[in-house]
C-alpha positions in Angstrom: 42.0 37.9 37.7 44.7 35.3 36.8 48.3 36.2 37.3 50.1 36.8 34.0 53.5 35.4 33.3 54.6 38.7 31.7 53.7 40.8 34.8 56.3 42.0 37.3 55.2 39.4 39.8 55.0 36.7 37.1 58.6 37.4 36.0 59.7 37.3 39.7 58.0 33.9 40.2 59.6 32.6 37.0 63.1 33.6 38.2 62.4 32.0 41.6 61.1 28.9 40.0 64.1 28.6 37.7 66.5 29.0 40.7 64.7 26.4 42.7 64.6 24.0 39.8 68.3 24.5 39.2 69.2 23.7 42.8 66.9 20.6 42.6 68.5 19.4 39.4 72.0 19.5 41.0 70.9 16.7 43.3 69.9 14.5 40.4 72.3 11.8 39.1 72.0 11.6 35.3 73.0 8.5 33.3 72.7 8.4 29.5 71.9 5.5 27.2 72.6 6.5 23.6 70.9 3.6 21.9 70.6 5.3 18.5 74.1 6.8 18.3 72.8 10.4 18.5 75.9 11.7 20.3 78.0 10.5 17.4 75.9 12.3 14.8 77.4 15.4 13.1 76.0 18.8 14.2 74.8 19.4 10.7 72.3 16.5 11.0 68.7 17.7 11.7 66.5 16.0 14.3 63.1 16.3 15.9 63.3 15.3 19.5 60.2 13.7 20.9 59.5 13.3 24.6 56.2 12.5 26.4 54.7 15.5 28.2 54.9 13.9 31.6 58.7 13.6 31.5 59.7 17.1 30.2 60.6 18.8 33.5 64.4 18.0 33.4 64.8 18.0 29.6 66.5 21.4 29.5 69.2 20.1 31.9 69.6 17.0 29.8 70.2 19.0 26.6 72.6 21.4 28.3 74.5 18.5 29.9 74.7 16.0 27.1 74.1 18.0 23.9 75.5 21.4 24.6 76.7 22.2 21.1 73.4 21.5 19.3 71.1 24.4 18.4 67.4 23.7 19.0 63.9 25.2 19.5 61.1 23.8 21.7 57.4 23.8 20.6 55.3 25.1 23.5 51.6 25.5 23.7 50.1 28.9 22.8 47.9 28.8 25.9 48.3 31.0 29.0 49.8 28.1 30.9 52.3 27.6 28.1 53.5 31.2 28.6 54.9 30.2 32.0 56.7 27.2 30.6 58.1 29.3 27.7 59.5 31.8 30.1 61.3 29.1 32.1 62.7 27.6 28.9 64.0 31.0 27.9 65.9 31.1 31.3 67.9 28.2 30.0 68.9 30.2 26.9 66.7 28.1 24.5 64.3 29.5 21.9 60.6 28.5 21.6 57.9 28.4 19.0 54.4 28.9 20.4 51.6 26.7 19.1 49.7 23.4 19.4 47.1 21.3 17.6 44.3 23.5 19.0 45.9 27.0 18.7 48.2 28.4 15.9 49.1 24.8 14.9 49.5 25.4 11.1 51.6 28.6 11.7 53.8 26.7 14.2 54.4 23.8 11.9 55.6 26.2 9.1 57.9 28.0 11.5 59.3 24.7 12.8 59.9 23.5 9.2 61.9 26.7 8.5 63.9 26.2 11.7 64.8 22.6 10.7 65.7 23.7 7.2 68.1 26.3 8.7 70.0 23.5 10.4 68.6 23.6 13.9 66.8 20.9 15.9 63.2 20.9 17.2 61.9 19.4 20.4 58.2 18.4 20.8 55.9 16.6 23.2 53.7 14.6 20.8 50.9 14.1 23.4 50.9 17.7 24.6 49.5 20.0 25.8 46.3 18.2 26.8 46.7 14.5 25.8 45.5 11.8 25.9 48.7 10.7 27.5 51.0 8.6 25.3 48.9 9.3 22.3 50.7 11.3 19.6 49.0 13.9 17.4 49.6 14.2 13.7 51.9 17.2 13.9 55.2 15.5 14.6 54.7 13.0 11.8 53.7 15.6 9.3 56.7 17.8 10.2 59.1 14.8 9.8 57.6 14.0 6.4 57.7 17.6 5.2 61.3 18.3 6.2 63.0 14.9 6.0 64.3 15.4 9.5 64.5 12.2 11.6 62.6 11.8 14.8 64.6 10.8 17.9 62.5 9.2 20.6 63.6 10.4 24.0 62.7 9.1 27.5 63.6 9.8 31.1 63.2 7.0 33.6 63.4 7.9 37.4 64.5 5.7 40.3 62.3 7.8 42.6 59.6 10.3 41.8 56.2 11.8 42.7 53.2 11.7 40.3 50.8 14.7 40.0 47.1 14.2 39.6 47.1 15.7 36.1 45.9 14.3 32.9 49.4 12.8 32.2 50.3 12.0 35.8 53.2 14.5 35.4 56.5 13.2 36.9 58.5 15.1 39.5 61.8 13.4 40.4 62.7 13.1 44.1 65.9 14.9 45.2 68.9 12.7 44.7 67.1 10.4 42.4 68.9 8.6 39.5 67.6 9.6 36.1 68.3 7.4 33.0 68.3 9.5 29.9 67.4 7.2 26.9 68.1 8.3 23.4 66.3 6.1 20.9 67.1 5.1 17.3 66.5 8.0 14.9 63.4 7.4 12.9 63.0 8.4 9.2 59.3 9.0 8.3 58.8 8.6 4.5 56.0 10.5 2.7 52.6 8.8 2.4 49.9 9.0 -0.2 46.8 8.5 1.9 45.3 8.5 5.4 46.0 4.7 6.0 49.7 5.2 5.1 49.9 8.2 7.4 48.3 6.3 10.2 50.8 3.4 9.8 53.7 5.8 10.1 52.1 7.4 13.2 51.7 3.9 14.7 55.3 3.1 13.9 56.4 6.3 15.6 54.2 5.5 18.7 55.7 2.0 18.9 59.3 3.4 18.8 58.3 5.9 21.6 56.7 3.3 23.9 59.5 0.8 23.4 61.6 3.2 25.6 59.0 3.6 28.4 59.2 1.5 31.5 57.3 3.5 34.1 53.8 4.4 32.8 
């Protein structure tokens, strides 16, 4: 029987994992490159933050360090594995919406749209939870079109790291590594009338995301 994240032992492991991750992150040197002027945007502006799945480990620390006054919610898979990640994200004080392209996708999109309309931000991994790596699904483009919120491409580049043997070659920064936090130009996604138009906007979003990526 698999260990459940909501069990007594599971909760204990989450707390230990959060403590270890917090100590680990204190050794990291963060540098920020605000290429799109996000830090100068008013708090009333709504955004959808987009980060590739293999770079998400340190994102809560980045948000807490550089964007402490913005309210936001993270989209996390409705899978059992996603439950562990959701609990860790809760440890940072952030809210989550559970769902993905394969499970509870439509319900999650509606909930995220309501959150954006309420004035909060949303953070998504467009190639999660199972990939293919660096290949965005339709959800983030659909959400941007439905709400009018701009997508902000995000990226983390590491001076030293390990790569896991997962589908996305998940990145673990080495202790005392330097991490460049890159905030891209906010991208407005206009409505489209057909599949070809939608595909063009998805490709435009993909190009904006990959323009920030150096280590693949």
